[in-house]
VEXMI-559732 format. One record per residue (C-alpha): residue number from 1; residue in one letter; x, y, z. Coordinates in Angstrom, 3 decimals. Layout:
REM residues N
SITE    i  aa         u         v         w
SITE  NUM   a         X         Y         Z
...
REM end
This chain:
REM residues 328
SITE    i  aa         u         v         w
SITE    1   m     2.882    61.429    -8.656
SITE    2   k     2.415    65.090    -9.556
SITE    3   d    -0.339    65.736    -7.064
SITE    4   i     1.743    63.951    -4.546
SITE    5   l     5.157    65.832    -5.153
SITE    6   q     2.865    69.136    -5.107
SITE    7   y     1.425    68.374    -1.798
SITE    8   l     4.642    67.957    -0.284
SITE    9   f     6.326    70.821    -1.838
SITE   10   n     3.543    72.759    -0.038
SITE   11   h     5.063    71.674     3.241
SITE   12   h     2.752    68.698     3.915
SITE   13   t     3.708    65.337     5.354
SITE   14   l     2.221    61.968     4.615
SITE   15   s    -0.035    59.884     6.830
SITE   16   k     1.214    56.274     7.214
SITE   17   s    -1.359    54.909     5.018
SITE   18   e    -0.456    57.295     2.210
SITE   19   a     3.416    56.429     2.794
SITE   20   k     2.904    52.754     2.697
SITE   21   a     0.542    53.083    -0.633
SITE   22   i     3.154    55.256    -2.393
SITE   23   m     6.136    53.021    -1.511
SITE   24   i     4.222    49.902    -3.012
SITE   25   e     3.531    52.005    -5.963
SITE   26   i     7.348    52.610    -6.192
SITE   27   a     8.137    48.960    -6.055
SITE   28   q     5.688    48.327    -8.691
SITE   29   n     7.451    50.681   -10.837
SITE   30   k     4.368    52.891   -11.398
SITE   31   f     6.620    56.136   -11.659
SITE   32   n     9.556    57.117   -13.720
SITE   33   d    13.186    57.477   -12.390
SITE   34   t    12.532    61.608   -12.322
SITE   35   e     9.545    61.251   -10.507
SITE   36   v    11.044    58.829    -7.974
SITE   37   a    14.080    60.979    -7.441
SITE   38   a    12.217    64.172    -7.222
SITE   39   f    10.272    62.343    -4.321
SITE   40   i    13.331    61.132    -2.626
SITE   41   s    14.492    64.712    -2.966
SITE   42   i    11.718    65.789    -0.561
SITE   43   f    13.467    64.138     2.142
SITE   44   l    16.697    65.643     1.475
SITE   45   m    15.283    68.722     2.185
SITE   46   r    13.472    67.879     5.345
SITE   47   n    13.539    65.214     7.850
SITE   48   i    11.045    62.133     7.768
SITE   49   t     8.327    61.835    10.229
SITE   50   l     7.613    58.943    12.389
SITE   51   k     4.257    58.009    10.396
SITE   52   e     6.155    58.516     6.903
SITE   53   l     8.847    55.919     8.416
SITE   54   e     6.391    53.708     9.982
SITE   55   g     4.365    53.749     6.583
SITE   56   f     7.288    53.000     4.193
SITE   57   r     8.443    50.288     6.664
SITE   58   e     5.214    48.443     6.902
SITE   59   a     5.286    48.554     2.809
SITE   60   l     8.400    47.038     2.582
SITE   61   l     7.750    44.106     5.218
SITE   62   k     4.489    43.346     3.541
SITE   63   m     6.204    43.013     0.143
SITE   64   a     9.210    41.020     1.373
SITE   65   v     9.978    37.818     0.180
SITE   66   p     9.214    35.341     3.069
SITE   67   v    12.346    34.176     4.968
SITE   68   h    11.826    30.685     7.121
SITE   69   i    14.527    30.446     9.299
SITE   70   d    14.948    30.233    12.931
SITE   71   a    15.969    33.672    14.185
SITE   72   t    14.593    33.576    17.647
SITE   73   d    17.706    33.893    19.238
SITE   74   a    19.639    35.757    16.450
SITE   75   i    20.946    39.276    16.431
SITE   76   d    21.320    41.753    13.400
SITE   77   i    24.153    44.187    13.593
SITE   78   v    23.824    46.889    11.402
SITE   79   g    24.053    50.865    10.469
SITE   80   t    21.984    53.054     8.737
SITE   81   g    24.865    53.902     6.447
SITE   82   g    25.073    57.572     4.952
SITE   83   d    27.515    58.931     7.731
SITE   84   g    29.830    59.860     5.124
SITE   85   k    32.943    58.798     7.280
SITE   86   n    34.035    55.710     4.738
SITE   87   t    35.173    53.522     7.679
SITE   88   i    35.918    49.946     7.757
SITE   89   n    33.079    47.939     7.502
SITE   90   i    32.533    47.787    11.119
SITE   91   s    29.162    46.546    11.694
SITE   92   t    30.071    43.674     9.196
SITE   93   l    33.400    42.717    11.016
SITE   94   a    31.616    42.823    14.342
SITE   95   s    28.926    40.220    12.897
SITE   96   f    31.543    37.948    12.238
SITE   97   v    33.034    38.433    15.618
SITE   98   v    29.959    37.809    17.309
SITE   99   a    29.086    34.857    15.245
SITE  100   g    32.722    33.460    16.135
SITE  101   a    31.920    33.979    19.685
SITE  102   g    28.893    31.738    19.447
SITE  103   q    26.071    34.029    19.052
SITE  104   k    23.849    33.490    15.786
SITE  105   v    23.881    36.397    13.651
SITE  106   t    20.993    37.302    10.778
SITE  107   k    22.838    40.026     9.024
SITE  108   h    20.812    42.076     6.665
SITE  109   g    22.805    44.276     4.206
SITE  110   n    23.117    46.034     0.970
SITE  111   y    25.308    47.551    -1.650
SITE  112   g    26.710    51.063    -0.701
SITE  113   a    24.604    53.724    -2.216
SITE  114   s    26.294    56.762    -0.290
SITE  115   t    29.432    54.900     0.546
SITE  116   v    32.261    53.267    -1.270
SITE  117   t    31.856    49.742    -0.016
SITE  118   g    28.551    48.371     1.871
SITE  119   s    28.392    44.833     3.383
SITE  120   s    27.139    43.448     0.115
SITE  121   n    30.232    44.856    -1.628
SITE  122   v    32.638    43.443     0.704
SITE  123   l    31.279    40.097     0.872
SITE  124   e    30.789    39.764    -2.777
SITE  125   e    34.394    40.701    -3.269
SITE  126   l    35.333    38.066    -0.759
SITE  127   g    33.619    35.567    -2.965
SITE  128   y    30.209    35.089    -1.044
SITE  129   e    27.154    34.165    -3.441
SITE  130   f    23.909    35.770    -2.590
SITE  131   k    21.092    33.628    -1.565
SITE  132   n    17.508    34.074    -1.316
SITE  133   s    16.646    30.569    -0.385
SITE  134   s    15.655    30.020     3.204
SITE  135   d    16.986    26.521     3.100
SITE  136   r    20.417    27.852     2.112
SITE  137   l    20.567    30.622     4.477
SITE  138   q    19.251    28.225     7.485
SITE  139   e    22.332    25.789     6.417
SITE  140   d    24.631    29.139     6.491
SITE  141   l    23.478    29.864    10.029
SITE  142   e    24.188    26.232    11.314
SITE  143   k    27.346    25.864     9.873
SITE  144   a    28.783    29.552    10.123
SITE  145   n    26.832    30.735    13.049
SITE  146   i    25.835    33.564    10.312
SITE  147   c    23.854    34.167     7.250
SITE  148   f    23.626    37.222     4.969
SITE  149   l    20.519    38.523     3.745
SITE  150   h    21.310    40.913     0.578
SITE  151   a    18.369    43.480     0.900
SITE  152   p    17.356    43.739    -2.738
SITE  153   y    16.770    40.030    -2.980
SITE  154   f    13.847    40.416    -0.215
SITE  155   h    12.545    43.826    -1.142
SITE  156   p    11.336    44.682    -4.722
SITE  157   a    11.518    48.272    -3.719
SITE  158   l    14.927    48.402    -2.706
SITE  159   q    15.862    46.536    -6.016
SITE  160   s    13.815    49.060    -8.039
SITE  161   v    15.461    52.005    -6.821
SITE  162   g    19.084    50.638    -6.470
SITE  163   a    20.318    52.290    -9.458
SITE  164   l    18.921    55.704    -8.917
SITE  165   r    20.254    55.628    -5.442
SITE  166   k    23.678    54.910    -6.467
SITE  167   s    23.346    57.420    -8.872
SITE  168   l    22.520    59.951    -6.742
SITE  169   g    25.149    59.239    -4.303
SITE  170   l    23.433    60.851    -1.512
SITE  171   r    22.043    59.507     1.806
SITE  172   t    18.107    59.008     1.363
SITE  173   f    15.396    57.863     3.433
SITE  174   f    16.285    54.033     2.267
SITE  175   n    19.041    54.342     4.381
SITE  176   l    16.482    54.510     7.325
SITE  177   l    14.530    51.649     6.208
SITE  178   g    17.310    48.947     5.804
SITE  179   p    17.771    48.389     9.547
SITE  180   l    14.291    48.213    10.126
SITE  181   v    13.153    45.527     7.519
SITE  182   n    15.447    42.536     8.127
SITE  183   p    12.984    39.553     6.597
SITE  184   a    14.696    37.191     9.118
SITE  185   k    12.997    39.442    11.970
SITE  186   p    15.740    38.499    14.622
SITE  187   q    15.360    38.581    18.107
SITE  188   f    17.818    41.313    18.733
SITE  189   s    19.021    44.014    16.722
SITE  190   m    21.941    46.488    17.171
SITE  191   i    21.453    49.495    14.890
SITE  192   g    23.861    52.167    14.361
SITE  193   v    22.291    55.763    13.593
SITE  194   y    24.165    58.824    12.226
SITE  195   n    22.406    61.446    14.274
SITE  196   l    20.179    61.529    17.261
SITE  197   e    17.110    62.582    15.721
SITE  198   i    16.891    59.738    13.702
SITE  199   a    17.826    57.539    16.936
SITE  200   r    14.466    58.967    18.576
SITE  201   l    12.325    58.088    15.603
SITE  202   y    13.908    54.605    15.756
SITE  203   q    13.385    54.495    19.408
SITE  204   y     9.713    55.525    19.099
SITE  205   l     9.117    53.062    16.622
SITE  206   l    10.896    49.806    17.924
SITE  207   q     9.923    50.074    21.556
SITE  208   k     6.636    49.074    20.729
SITE  209   e     7.826    45.784    19.558
SITE  210   e     8.507    42.716    21.524
SITE  211   r    11.951    42.162    20.193
SITE  212   h    14.900    43.637    21.736
SITE  213   f    16.880    46.735    20.291
SITE  214   t    20.190    48.607    20.938
SITE  215   l    20.828    52.017    19.120
SITE  216   v    24.309    53.210    18.874
SITE  217   h    25.636    56.579    18.071
SITE  218   g    29.161    58.076    17.902
SITE  219   m    28.661    61.888    19.085
SITE  220   d    30.700    62.980    16.112
SITE  221   g    28.379    61.652    13.559
SITE  222   y    29.342    57.922    13.233
SITE  223   d    26.697    55.387    12.673
SITE  224   e    28.481    52.793    15.152
SITE  225   i    30.785    53.068    18.146
SITE  226   s    33.564    54.489    16.419
SITE  227   l    35.847    55.219    19.873
SITE  228   t    36.864    58.504    18.244
SITE  229   q    34.607    60.275    20.541
SITE  230   d    31.814    59.572    23.190
SITE  231   s    29.291    57.126    22.184
SITE  232   k    25.366    56.993    23.067
SITE  233   i    23.975    53.980    23.388
SITE  234   i    20.135    53.733    23.773
SITE  235   t    17.619    50.622    24.847
SITE  236   k    14.221    50.061    26.028
SITE  237   n    15.705    50.517    29.512
SITE  238   g    16.899    54.108    28.635
SITE  239   e    20.239    55.716    27.314
SITE  240   e    23.850    56.037    28.523
SITE  241   m    26.860    57.866    27.350
SITE  242   y    30.058    55.809    27.105
SITE  243   s    33.602    56.906    26.522
SITE  244   a    36.158    54.867    24.913
SITE  245   e    37.541    54.018    28.285
SITE  246   d    34.319    53.127    29.635
SITE  247   l    34.307    50.276    26.803
SITE  248   g    37.780    49.301    27.664
SITE  249   f    39.743    51.035    25.081
SITE  250   v    41.743    54.271    24.473
SITE  251   s    40.539    56.870    21.836
SITE  252   v    41.255    56.278    18.246
SITE  253   t    41.798    58.846    15.368
SITE  254   q    39.406    58.928    12.410
SITE  255   e    42.094    58.350    10.119
SITE  256   s    42.892    54.937    11.728
SITE  257   i    39.553    53.296    10.652
SITE  258   q    39.334    54.505     7.347
SITE  259   g    38.090    52.396     4.530
SITE  260   g    39.805    51.767     1.038
SITE  261   k    39.227    54.050    -1.950
SITE  262   t    37.934    50.697    -3.649
SITE  263   t    35.876    48.004    -2.765
SITE  264   h    38.987    45.902    -3.510
SITE  265   e    40.964    47.878    -1.080
SITE  266   t    38.471    47.650     1.698
SITE  267   a    37.850    44.164     1.181
SITE  268   a    41.426    43.457     1.803
SITE  269   i    41.440    45.342     4.843
SITE  270   f    38.330    43.548     6.086
SITE  271   k    40.079    40.287     5.496
SITE  272   n    43.558    41.245     7.212
SITE  273   i    41.377    42.262    10.481
SITE  274   l    39.953    38.859    10.576
SITE  275   l    43.436    37.158     9.785
SITE  276   g    44.475    39.128    13.374
SITE  277   k    46.747    41.366    11.329
SITE  278   g    44.465    44.685    11.774
SITE  279   t    45.915    47.695    13.454
SITE  280   e    45.264    48.023    17.256
SITE  281   q    42.785    50.996    16.545
SITE  282   q    41.083    48.808    13.678
SITE  283   n    40.839    45.804    16.163
SITE  284   s    39.555    48.008    19.035
SITE  285   v    36.680    49.627    17.284
SITE  286   v    35.530    46.275    15.860
SITE  287   l    35.905    44.679    19.294
SITE  288   a    33.838    47.570    21.256
SITE  289   n    30.902    47.034    18.811
SITE  290   a    30.974    43.298    19.003
SITE  291   a    31.212    43.436    22.780
SITE  292   v    28.529    45.416    23.134
SITE  293   a    26.309    43.209    20.525
SITE  294   l    27.002    40.533    22.820
SITE  295   s    26.108    42.208    25.949
SITE  296   h    22.992    43.440    24.236
SITE  297   t    21.576    39.888    24.159
SITE  298   g    21.592    39.532    27.911
SITE  299   k    23.187    36.014    27.807
SITE  300   f    26.853    36.314    28.308
SITE  301   g    26.930    37.944    31.566
SITE  302   s    28.884    41.522    32.175
SITE  303   y    30.122    43.782    29.258
SITE  304   s    33.671    42.708    30.462
SITE  305   n    32.855    39.138    30.004
SITE  306   c    31.538    39.811    26.306
SITE  307   l    34.691    41.850    25.704
SITE  308   a    36.992    38.858    26.651
SITE  309   m    34.444    36.528    24.485
SITE  310   a    35.026    39.089    21.396
SITE  311   k    38.830    39.247    21.902
SITE  312   d    38.884    35.453    21.961
SITE  313   s    36.682    35.219    18.819
SITE  314   l    38.786    37.470    16.949
SITE  315   y    42.423    36.584    18.022
SITE  316   e    41.706    32.917    18.305
SITE  317   g    40.742    32.830    14.719
SITE  318   n    36.836    31.707    15.346
SITE  319   a    35.545    35.063    13.624
SITE  320   l    37.655    34.237    10.463
SITE  321   k    36.528    30.706    10.565
SITE  322   s    32.984    31.705    10.689
SITE  323   l    33.836    33.796     7.388
SITE  324   e    35.518    31.000     5.706
SITE  325   l    32.469    28.637     6.579
SITE  326   l    30.157    31.383     5.215
SITE  327   l    32.130    31.342     1.853
SITE  328   k    32.295    27.775     1.404
REM end
């Protein structure tokens, strides 16, 4: 590792094959925590390259625990995290709204590293038991229209660096990898990114594949459609800017979509929203993300129809039912 670090400190970058080999060695615990922390720090001081991202991703997918579930018609709604905004768990809430609307969801998530409460934290707090059995995940998908894949159960590298990431408490390149390595390989993915440079890397990477993607970015630094400012939405067909009004809502304040200070508080907010007791602002941001996700699949007609489906799912209790079925 010393040679690798010296090479990188001299302003060099890694080839795809080098990045892949290093990630495999990290997963095999060939380096101590200090060495891995130094390696991670390199990418806090400069942006990751496309080849490095490709190499790291290939390594994670190569080592991933196989998942055999039917995800040919499923979607993952996920953010990079690390935007520092401490919002309610928007992508996870939107996932249940989408599931309640009739679209299958294979949600990939993890504990928060640079945030208080990641998707794994909130679901665990609500009583969900993580699973790594394909049969049990398929059962969840069939009964609740959603299953949840806790990333460390499927990715040895993420498990080996989990404690280190949490102790650092900083956004690292592992944030970028999570949305790209869902082991279920769903047909559709809606990915929130915290800046446009990362969106471009994702776009270059994902447009080579047959699966469909939508990238969303709140222009004031959110890794989701926040409705606090305009949002950029990028697909294989191009990119568009949308205001809150374009999406059928009025703008919200940053304070109105804040999460709790603890996992317990955030989980309580999460459940309250699915119970139909969320504020107008909280509901709006969840519904906007859910409607865009439904629209992304191309199966449900116009955006306005998808928004109506999302509202029915939340306000008629179907999103809550999906959560309750998942927790059984």
